[in-house]
SENUMAR-792033 format. One record per residue (C-alpha): residue number from 1; residue in one letter; y, x, z. Coordinates in nm, 3 decimals, decimal comma. Each point is the difference from the previous one (the first is absolute). Layout:
pos/code/north/east/up
NUM/A/Y/X/Z
...
//
This chain:
pos/code/north/east/up
1/M/11,782/3,283/-7,570
2/Q/0,063/-0,002/0,374
3/T/0,355/-0,122/-0,056
4/T/-0,120/-0,284/-0,224
5/V/-0,254/-0,111/0,260
6/R/0,268/-0,001/0,270
7/K/0,231/-0,209/-0,219
8/L/-0,284/-0,237/-0,081
9/Y/-0,080/-0,040/0,368
10/A/0,366/-0,049/0,091
11/V/0,053/-0,276/-0,258
12/G/-0,318/-0,183/0,100
13/R/0,061/0,037/0,373
14/A/0,361/-0,119/-0,013
15/D/-0,092/-0,306/-0,206
16/F/-0,301/-0,086/0,217
17/L/0,197/0,027/0,326
18/Q/0,267/-0,228/-0,138
19/R/-0,253/-0,262/-0,102
20/I/-0,202/-0,012/0,322
21/R/0,318/-0,070/0,199
22/S/0,036/-0,337/-0,170
23/R/-0,065/-0,312/0,204
24/R/-0,139/-0,166/-0,309
25/L/-0,284/0,252/-0,004
26/V/-0,100/-0,115/0,347
27/A/-0,030/-0,356/-0,132
28/V/-0,204/0,120/-0,299
29/L/-0,240/0,194/0,223
30/A/-0,036/-0,303/0,226
31/V/-0,107/-0,207/-0,301
32/V/-0,241/0,275/-0,110
33/A/-0,150/0,016/0,350
34/Y/-0,047/-0,378/-0,002
35/V/-0,173/0,016/-0,340
36/G/-0,230/0,269/0,139
37/Y/-0,084/-0,218/0,299
38/V/-0,070/-0,302/-0,222
39/V/-0,242/0,205/-0,209
40/N/-0,175/0,157/0,297
41/S/-0,031/-0,329/0,188
42/G/-0,188/-0,159/-0,291
43/Q/0,265/-0,242/-0,127
44/I/-0,008/0,207/-0,319
45/E/-0,353/0,126/-0,068
46/F/-0,164/0,275/-0,200
47/A/-0,317/-0,174/-0,116
48/Y/-0,279/-0,012/-0,255
49/Q/-0,027/-0,341/-0,162
50/L/-0,328/-0,161/-0,104
51/E/0,012/-0,314/-0,212
52/D/-0,192/-0,296/0,143
53/G/0,029/-0,293/-0,240
54/D/0,364/-0,111/-0,009
55/T/0,096/0,206/0,306
56/F/-0,003/0,361/0,112
57/V/-0,164/0,154/0,303
58/N/0,213/0,287/0,131
59/Y/-0,160/0,299/0,170
60/Y/0,232/0,224/0,198
61/G/-0,067/0,318/0,189
62/E/0,007/0,019/0,377
63/S/0,306/0,169/0,149
64/T/-0,132/0,353/0,023
65/A/0,239/0,293/-0,030
66/D/-0,107/0,053/-0,363
67/V/0,064/-0,362/-0,097
68/V/0,334/-0,022/0,184
69/G/0,110/0,326/-0,164
70/I/-0,096/-0,124/-0,346
71/K/0,186/-0,327/0,052
72/A/0,305/0,192/0,121
73/G/-0,015/0,231/-0,304
74/L/-0,024/-0,287/-0,248
75/T/0,275/-0,189/0,181
76/G/0,226/0,306/-0,015
77/S/-0,069/0,043/-0,372
78/I/0,086/-0,361/-0,080
79/V/0,306/-0,009/0,228
80/L/0,139/0,319/-0,154
81/L/-0,089/-0,107/-0,353
82/F/0,198/-0,324/0,023
83/G/0,248/0,054/0,284
84/G/0,043/0,378/-0,010
85/F/0,206/-0,003/-0,320
86/F/0,254/-0,242/0,147
87/L/0,011/0,200/0,324
88/L/0,037/0,344/-0,160
89/K/0,228/-0,084/-0,293
90/N/0,335/0,074/0,163
91/T/0,023/0,373/0,054
92/L/0,237/0,072/-0,292
93/E/0,178/-0,332/0,036
94/R/0,090/0,083/0,360
95/D/0,156/0,332/-0,102
96/R/0,206/-0,174/-0,267
97/L/0,112/-0,269/0,243
98/H/0,131/0,255/0,251
99/S/0,134/0,237/-0,271
100/L/-0,244/0,272/0,106
101/D/-0,102/0,053/-0,361
102/R/0,327/0,185/-0,063
103/L/-0,068/0,226/0,294
104/H/-0,348/0,075/-0,131
105/A/0,143/0,073/-0,343
106/S/0,222/0,269/0,148
107/V/-0,273/0,193/0,183
108/P/-0,236/0,256/-0,161
109/V/-0,306/-0,227/-0,007
110/S/-0,169/-0,066/-0,334
111/D/-0,087/-0,351/-0,117
112/R/-0,369/0,082/0,028
113/T/0,031/0,117/0,361
114/Y/0,218/-0,297/0,088
115/L/-0,239/-0,259/-0,145
116/L/-0,311/0,169/0,140
117/G/0,164/-0,003/0,342
118/K/0,074/-0,370/-0,036
119/W/-0,361/-0,058/-0,102
120/L/-0,125/0,186/0,307
121/S/0,219/-0,232/0,208
122/N/-0,168/-0,297/-0,169
123/V/-0,344/0,146/0,074
124/A/0,096/0,058/0,363
125/L/0,121/-0,359/0,033
126/A/-0,325/-0,123/-0,155
127/G/-0,176/0,218/0,257
128/V/0,183/-0,188/0,277
129/V/-0,135/-0,328/-0,140
130/V/-0,350/0,148/-0,020
131/G/0,028/0,135/0,353
132/T/0,104/-0,343/0,128
133/L/-0,310/-0,158/-0,153
134/G/-0,213/0,279/0,147
135/F/0,142/-0,056/0,348
136/V/-0,072/-0,375/-0,025
137/A/-0,357/0,071/-0,120
138/L/-0,058/0,243/0,288
139/A/0,137/-0,241/0,260
140/Y/-0,202/-0,292/-0,137
141/H/-0,326/0,193/-0,002
142/L/0,056/0,124/0,354
143/V/0,034/-0,362/0,118
144/N/-0,227/-0,203/-0,229
145/G/-0,196/0,250/-0,208
146/V/-0,374/0,053/-0,025
147/G/-0,148/0,342/0,077
148/T/0,175/0,332/0,057
149/T/0,370/0,037/-0,082
150/D/0,002/0,281/-0,254
151/P/0,358/0,105/-0,094
152/L/-0,120/0,172/-0,319
153/A/-0,173/-0,317/-0,119
154/L/0,309/-0,206/0,085
155/F/0,267/0,227/-0,151
156/G/-0,196/0,164/-0,283
157/P/0,010/-0,296/-0,246
158/L/0,374/-0,041/0,062
159/F/0,074/0,352/-0,118
160/V/-0,259/-0,003/-0,280
161/L/0,083/-0,344/-0,137
162/A/0,349/-0,107/0,110
163/L/0,212/0,316/0,015
164/P/-0,053/0,099/-0,368
165/V/0,106/-0,354/-0,094
166/G/0,317/0,054/0,202
167/A/0,063/0,328/-0,183
168/L/-0,041/-0,167/-0,340
169/V/0,215/-0,301/0,092
170/G/0,268/0,233/0,142
171/A/0,010/0,192/-0,327
172/L/0,022/-0,320/-0,205
173/A/0,280/-0,131/0,223
174/L/0,192/0,324/-0,051
175/F/-0,057/-0,006/-0,377
176/F/0,114/-0,361/-0,027
177/E/0,321/0,087/0,188
178/T/0,088/0,265/-0,259
179/V/-0,030/-0,241/-0,295
180/D/0,294/-0,241/-0,024
181/R/-0,193/-0,291/-0,151
182/L/-0,278/0,030/0,257
183/D/0,229/0,039/0,300
184/G/0,033/-0,368/0,074
185/T/-0,175/-0,335/-0,010
186/L/-0,158/0,066/-0,339
187/G/-0,156/0,320/0,130
188/N/-0,122/-0,171/0,317
189/I/-0,170/-0,273/-0,203
190/G/-0,146/0,260/-0,233
191/Y/-0,143/0,196/0,292
192/F/-0,151/-0,316/0,150
193/C/-0,179/-0,064/-0,328
194/L/-0,126/0,361/-0,002
195/A/-0,131/-0,042/0,356
196/V/-0,187/-0,316/-0,096
197/M/-0,149/0,179/-0,301
198/A/-0,111/0,289/0,222
199/L/-0,168/-0,246/0,237
200/V/-0,190/-0,182/-0,274
201/S/-0,087/0,313/-0,199
202/I/-0,338/0,019/0,175
203/L/-0,108/-0,348/-0,109
204/P/-0,228/0,142/-0,274
205/A/-0,222/0,132/0,283
206/G/-0,108/-0,362/0,051
207/E/-0,343/-0,040/0,157
208/S/-0,113/0,354/-0,078
209/L/-0,143/0,229/0,262
210/P/0,200/0,319/0,073
211/E/-0,221/0,226/-0,212
212/E/0,045/-0,234/-0,298
213/I/0,382/0,008/0,004
214/P/0,151/0,233/-0,265
215/R/0,206/0,286/0,140
216/W/0,300/-0,094/-0,213
217/I/0,030/-0,321/0,201
218/T/-0,012/0,187/0,331
219/A/0,281/0,224/-0,127
220/F/0,232/-0,302/0,002
221/D/-0,104/-0,112/0,348
222/I/0,341/0,056/0,161
223/V/-0,077/-0,208/0,311
224/G/-0,337/0,167/0,063
225/L/-0,214/-0,315/0,005
226/L/-0,269/0,148/-0,225
227/A/-0,027/0,304/0,226
228/V/-0,053/-0,230/0,299
229/Y/-0,253/-0,194/-0,205
230/E/-0,198/0,315/-0,067
231/V/-0,021/0,106/0,365
232/T/-0,099/-0,346/0,126
233/A/-0,213/-0,143/-0,283
234/T/-0,327/0,147/0,126
235/S/0,022/-0,178/0,336
236/A/0,102/-0,321/-0,180
237/V/-0,307/0,015/-0,224
238/N/-0,226/0,066/0,300
239/E/0,155/-0,252/0,241
240/I/0,113/-0,296/-0,212
241/P/-0,286/-0,220/-0,129
242/G/0,021/-0,059/-0,373
243/Y/0,290/0,236/-0,058
244/G/-0,028/0,181/-0,332
245/G/0,345/0,150/-0,048
246/G/0,363/-0,095/-0,010
247/V/0,327/0,158/0,115
248/P/0,106/-0,112/0,351
249/A/0,330/-0,176/0,052
250/L/0,281/-0,004/0,253
251/G/0,139/-0,343/0,079
252/T/0,002/-0,312/0,216
253/F/-0,364/-0,097/-0,037
254/G/-0,091/-0,103/0,353
255/G/-0,306/0,223/0,020
256/D/-0,325/-0,190/0,038
257/E/-0,242/0,273/0,106
258/A/0,031/0,351/0,138
259/F/-0,221/0,296/-0,077
260/T/-0,010/0,366/0,093
261/M/0,202/0,170/-0,272
262/A/-0,109/0,363/0,006
263/V/0,241/0,235/-0,176
264/E/-0,134/0,296/-0,197
265/S/0,194/0,319/-0,072
266/W/0,293/-0,040/-0,237
267/P/-0,085/0,085/-0,363
268/L/0,137/0,322/-0,142
269/W/0,173/-0,176/-0,289
270/I/0,237/-0,185/0,234
271/Y/0,153/0,331/0,116
272/F/0,057/0,114/-0,357
273/Q/0,141/-0,340/-0,091
274/R/0,239/0,006/0,296
275/L/0,104/0,352/-0,094
276/G/0,071/-0,131/-0,349
277/V/0,222/-0,270/0,151
278/L/0,201/0,266/0,183
279/V/0,035/0,209/-0,317
280/A/0,117/-0,309/-0,190
281/S/0,254/-0,067/0,275
282/I/0,148/0,348/-0,031
283/G/0,007/-0,039/-0,377
284/L/0,201/-0,321/0,035
285/V/0,251/0,173/0,225
286/L/0,041/0,281/-0,252
287/A/0,042/-0,257/-0,277
288/A/0,273/-0,163/0,210
289/T/0,206/0,319/-0,030
290/I/0,041/-0,078/-0,371
291/T/0,149/-0,345/0,059
292/F/0,185/0,096/0,318
293/D/0,380/-0,012/-0,046
294/R/0,146/0,220/0,269
295/A/0,349/-0,088/0,120
296/D/0,290/0,220/-0,108
297/S/0,171/0,145/0,305
298/S/0,327/0,023/-0,190
299/E/0,004/-0,370/-0,072
300/S/0,312/-0,164/0,134
301/P/-0,011/-0,306/0,226
302/P/-0,002/-0,340/-0,170
303/S/0,336/-0,095/-0,136
304/T/0,180/-0,301/0,135
305/A/0,030/-0,119/-0,356
306/R/-0,358/-0,133/0,016
307/F/0,120/-0,250/0,259
308/G/0,295/-0,109/-0,212
309/L/0,262/0,213/0,178
310/T/0,175/0,167/-0,293
311/A/0,353/0,045/0,138
312/K/0,078/0,344/0,136
313/L/0,252/0,075/0,269
314/P/0,167/0,340/-0,004
315/S/-0,111/0,254/0,253
316/V/0,246/0,104/0,264
317/D/0,036/0,370/0,076
318/T/0,099/0,006/0,363
319/T/-0,017/0,378/0,031
320/T/0,321/0,057/-0,196
321/S/0,189/-0,273/0,187
322/R/-0,059/0,153/0,339
323/S/0,291/0,190/0,153
324/P/0,009/0,229/0,300
325/E/0,170/-0,270/0,197
326/R/-0,290/-0,238/-0,063
327/T/-0,267/0,242/0,102
328/T/0,174/0,089/0,324
329/G/0,011/-0,359/0,117
330/G/0,373/-0,037/-0,056
331/E/0,202/-0,313/-0,061
332/N/-0,155/-0,066/-0,345
333/D/-0,366/-0,021/0,102
334/A/-0,248/0,022/-0,291
335/T/-0,198/-0,300/0,121
336/A/0,306/-0,215/-0,036
337/T/0,137/0,130/-0,329
338/E/-0,309/0,072/-0,214
339/P/-0,087/-0,369/-0,072
340/A/0,358/-0,059/-0,103
341/A/-0,010/0,310/-0,220
342/A/-0,317/-0,126/-0,163
343/L/0,159/-0,339/-0,075
344/D/0,309/0,172/-0,139
345/S/-0,223/0,210/-0,223
346/V/-0,169/-0,314/-0,135
347/E/0,330/-0,178/-0,060
348/T/0,158/0,295/-0,179
349/S/-0,303/0,041/-0,227
350/G/0,074/-0,329/-0,170
351/I/-0,328/-0,165/0,100
352/D/0,023/-0,337/0,173
353/L/-0,211/-0,055/0,306
354/A/-0,279/-0,252/-0,052
355/S/0,042/-0,321/0,195
356/L/-0,261/-0,257/0,093
357/T/0,066/-0,368/0,042
358/S/-0,093/-0,115/0,346
359/V/-0,298/-0,235/0,016
360/A/0,049/-0,303/0,220
361/T/-0,367/-0,102/0,001
362/R/-0,334/0,136/-0,116
363/D/-0,152/-0,343/-0,068
364/S/0,109/-0,025/-0,364
365/S/-0,356/0,036/-0,130
366/G/-0,273/-0,240/0,109
367/F/-0,369/0,057/0,059
368/G/-0,082/-0,104/-0,356
369/R/0,211/0,280/-0,146
370/L/-0,169/0,245/0,237
371/V/-0,343/-0,114/-0,123
372/A/0,117/0,035/-0,361
373/A/0,122/0,353/0,071
374/E/-0,331/0,098/0,161
375/L/-0,189/-0,151/-0,292
376/R/0,202/0,209/-0,245
377/L/-0,069/0,312/0,208
378/A/-0,371/-0,081/0,007
379/L/-0,031/-0,051/-0,376
380/R/0,241/0,268/-0,115
381/G/-0,139/0,334/-0,111
382/Q/-0,357/-0,102/-0,084
383/R/-0,150/0,138/-0,319
384/W/-0,020/-0,209/-0,316
385/W/-0,377/-0,039/0,023
386/W/0,035/-0,156/0,344
387/Y/0,237/-0,267/-0,132
388/A/-0,234/-0,059/-0,297
389/G/-0,299/-0,043/0,232
390/A/0,188/-0,235/0,232
391/L/0,108/-0,212/-0,297
392/A/-0,356/-0,007/-0,135
393/F/-0,137/-0,136/0,328
394/V/0,241/-0,293/-0,031
395/V/0,000/-0,070/-0,374
396/V/-0,359/0,061/-0,112
397/P/-0,169/-0,262/0,228
398/L/0,265/-0,260/-0,088
399/F/-0,036/0,076/-0,370
400/G/-0,379/-0,043/0,025
401/L/0,048/-0,329/0,184
402/A/0,248/-0,128/-0,259
403/T/-0,215/0,091/-0,300
404/G/-0,350/-0,074/0,129
405/G/0,046/-0,273/0,258
406/T/-0,147/-0,025/0,350
407/S/-0,359/-0,018/-0,123
408/D/0,015/0,347/-0,157
409/V/0,151/0,183/0,298
410/P/-0,226/0,297/0,100
411/V/0,008/-0,088/0,368
412/D/-0,250/0,260/0,120
413/A/0,170/0,289/-0,180
414/L/0,345/-0,102/0,118
415/R/-0,115/-0,052/0,357
416/T/-0,215/0,310/0,050
417/V/0,176/0,255/-0,223
418/V/0,353/-0,094/-0,104
419/F/0,107/-0,158/0,332
420/P/-0,089/0,312/0,207
421/L/0,166/0,229/-0,256
422/A/0,317/-0,210/0,011
423/Y/0,030/0,064/0,373
424/V/-0,027/0,374/-0,018
425/W/0,252/0,032/-0,283
426/P/0,312/-0,056/0,221
427/I/-0,105/0,280/0,238
428/F/0,265/0,215/-0,168
429/V/0,261/-0,244/0,132
430/W/-0,158/-0,071/0,338
431/S/-0,051/0,367/0,091
432/E/0,378/0,051/0,022
433/M/0,052/-0,286/0,243
434/G/0,110/0,102/0,347
435/V/0,041/0,366/-0,098
436/R/0,279/-0,017/-0,260
437/P/0,290/0,035/0,251
438/N/-0,167/0,305/0,155
439/Q/-0,078/0,161/-0,337
440/H/0,360/-0,034/-0,116
441/Q/0,148/0,091/0,340
442/M/0,153/-0,345/0,045
443/T/-0,171/-0,088/0,329
444/E/0,309/0,051/0,216
445/L/0,211/-0,206/-0,239
446/V/-0,251/-0,287/0,015
447/R/-0,017/0,021/0,380
448/S/0,377/-0,018/0,031
449/S/0,029/-0,300/-0,231
450/R/0,054/-0,347/0,135
451/R/-0,336/-0,136/-0,112
452/P/-0,266/0,275/0,009
453/V/-0,271/-0,258/0,067
454/G/0,124/-0,206/-0,291
455/Q/-0,028/0,303/-0,224
456/L/-0,365/0,043/0,100
457/L/-0,073/-0,369/-0,056
458/S/0,163/0,010/-0,341
459/E/-0,205/0,308/-0,092
460/W/-0,319/-0,179/0,105
461/L/0,098/-0,314/-0,192
462/A/0,065/0,208/-0,312
463/G/-0,355/0,136/0,026
464/V/-0,133/-0,356/0,039
465/L/0,192/-0,111/-0,309
466/V/-0,144/0,287/-0,205
467/A/-0,352/-0,093/0,112
468/A/0,054/-0,369/-0,075
469/G/0,150/0,076/-0,340
470/I/-0,283/0,225/-0,121
471/G/-0,268/-0,245/0,110
472/S/0,178/-0,316/-0,114
473/G/-0,161/-0,014/-0,345
474/L/-0,349/0,048/0,144
475/L/0,061/-0,264/0,268
476/V/0,113/-0,263/-0,249
477/T/-0,294/0,075/-0,229
478/L/-0,263/-0,012/0,276
479/L/0,145/-0,316/0,156
480/S/-0,001/-0,166/-0,341
481/A/-0,369/0,092/-0,029
482/G/-0,076/-0,174/0,331
483/E/-0,008/0,306/0,230
484/T/0,233/-0,161/0,254
485/A/-0,155/0,185/0,295
486/L/0,144/0,325/-0,135
487/A/0,350/-0,117/0,098
488/L/-0,085/0,113/0,353
489/G/-0,108/0,342/-0,125
490/F/0,320/0,024/-0,204
491/A/0,210/-0,069/0,310
492/S/-0,191/0,263/0,193
493/A/0,041/0,261/-0,275
494/V/0,370/-0,073/-0,038
495/L/0,070/0,032/0,375
496/F/-0,243/0,265/0,120
497/A/0,087/0,299/-0,221
498/P/0,381/-0,013/0,059
499/S/-0,054/-0,055/0,374
500/L/-0,239/0,295/0,027
501/A/0,236/0,214/-0,209
502/I/0,310/-0,078/0,205
503/A/-0,180/0,052/0,333
504/A/-0,176/0,322/-0,100
505/G/0,312/0,136/-0,169
506/I/0,246/-0,056/0,282
507/W/-0,238/0,132/0,266
508/S/-0,143/0,302/-0,185
509/R/0,310/0,090/-0,208
510/T/-0,230/0,077/-0,292
511/P/-0,162/-0,212/-0,274
512/R/-0,336/0,174/0,035
513/A/-0,116/-0,204/0,300
514/F/0,042/-0,325/-0,192
515/E/-0,149/0,136/-0,322
516/L/-0,318/0,125/0,168
517/T/-0,052/-0,315/0,210
518/Y/0,071/-0,244/-0,280
519/L/-0,206/0,185/-0,261
520/L/-0,301/0,012/0,232
521/L/0,027/-0,370/0,083
522/W/0,053/-0,090/-0,365
523/Y/-0,294/0,214/-0,117
524/L/-0,243/-0,132/0,262
525/G/0,118/-0,362/-0,012
526/P/0,144/-0,151/-0,320
527/L/-0,142/0,262/-0,238
528/N/-0,354/0,019/0,142
529/G/-0,029/-0,340/0,165
530/G/-0,017/0,114/0,364
531/V/0,034/-0,335/0,173
532/P/0,162/0,114/0,331
533/V/0,292/0,166/-0,184
534/D/0,021/-0,220/-0,311
535/F/0,357/-0,112/0,071
536/I/0,048/-0,133/-0,356
537/G/-0,299/-0,231/0,011
538/V/-0,191/0,145/-0,294
539/T/-0,330/-0,117/0,151
540/T/-0,069/-0,360/0,089
541/T/-0,145/0,109/0,335
542/S/0,328/0,160/0,109
543/L/0,186/-0,322/-0,076
544/E/-0,255/-0,207/0,191
545/Q/0,018/0,233/0,301
546/G/0,381/-0,010/0,004
547/V/0,054/0,373/-0,064
548/P/0,332/-0,060/-0,187
549/I/0,124/-0,208/0,295
550/A/-0,073/0,289/0,234
551/F/0,196/0,236/-0,224
552/I/0,292/-0,243/-0,014
553/G/0,004/0,014/0,379
554/A/-0,019/0,379/-0,016
555/S/0,296/-0,003/-0,239
556/V/0,215/-0,187/0,251
557/T/-0,102/0,247/0,271
558/L/0,077/0,302/-0,217
559/L/0,342/-0,137/-0,092
560/G/0,071/-0,056/0,368
561/V/-0,103/0,359/0,078
562/A/0,241/0,126/-0,266
563/L/0,287/-0,210/0,138
564/V/-0,066/0,131/0,350
565/R/0,025/0,355/-0,132
566/R/0,332/-0,073/-0,174
567/K/0,145/-0,156/0,317
568/R/-0,107/0,304/0,202
569/E/0,182/0,224/-0,247
570/R/0,338/-0,158/0,073
//
């Protein structure tokens, strides 16, 4: 038992130390600290909403230590729920990239101990994120807070609410890495959908008071919002005129009125529920041992045949060709005669030496052929259902237009449902942009080429062509129905996603940064009609306010950022 614990600790410690030495982690923690500051400063509020006609009056708690701690705990839960998966899902991938999996396969460490150690590393990294939010909350309350600075009130919600979420997300990230079909873009999209479902699972609570909410709903409260509701509802009922119940929300409300939000003791059920989350996390890690395919230490290095090098040259045994005269530094020095002996060996074996025709210029292929090559790389290897879906987005709207005419076009359905779905479908193509050379170890070859910037531009243009192609049928149909303003949203959608993908990919060296950012923007904007981030123009208000124009400008900036990175690589 003692030996197993030591091995578990060694695996987790080694992985954690390797991860915290990354400069990218510093950037991530800087973003987390900024999010914590935004929440604490009131730009994102935790508020009770009371309907007043067509508007809402928002009541937020004063910045006491209890309120700041609760806001930090909820922020940590949401950050880890959505961003933690993309941050933590690389522990096995990193070992495979550096061939450490073969080393691990040769040491006496069981799969269970290995994966549990990796999970502990994920939990520790989530703890670093939680600690960063706690430090920001403590610093903010010391400067701008109301009342006494109580460290327990500030840090308690972070460890009760946020850290168990980090443990669960870390276990899911590890499990997804052990399943081939989930270890990629499809798995990342699937997890994002699961996170959204976990966030909306408490919607049945509605306008009920805490004592009226069934316990089965609280069991699915991963974020901990219902627990916060229970400890603050009494003060809301007593302090807010006309308030009769309703779960509070966290968002950009621009709080209208403040009240003293007294916090009661945490309910006992939240501790049992959080313990259940930890048990479920360990269960997921143990389940991952079933799907985990450990590397075979006896596996030989990749053959050169996979790169098209099938000719074999004979090996030269220089040990038998050495003579005493050569080793003593005599007239026939080994350094002078061994190359000649090797060539003689090749000639006598009957195998002709391969010869390459000298290339006078490397300009034989133009930019168009480079774009065509990148387009083939982008489209090659997708599954059949992806091609079928892409074809359906083009053909079905045109078929409906041809058979029913412009008067029968379902404009609202196409604009609010089909159009947003069309511009999340190519994410399987976009997620590889900017990271493909690094994934296939071709970065140095691209850097040494004559046109590395041209390669990046052609890759971006291939992504633009894919976006334009998938949305072409919808664009023609909607323009025929008189929705000419959507041409601007189409241009924004076609340019923004490839630009974000190429910039995030070349700077982060991983597709996860793009996938998380784009999925969040797409979910909040085009899918749910959030005007500030509706870059497709699903809502009329976003078109009137010029939101697609702003995203077109952002696309140009992102492309420029990517080109700067490529030039710095040379």
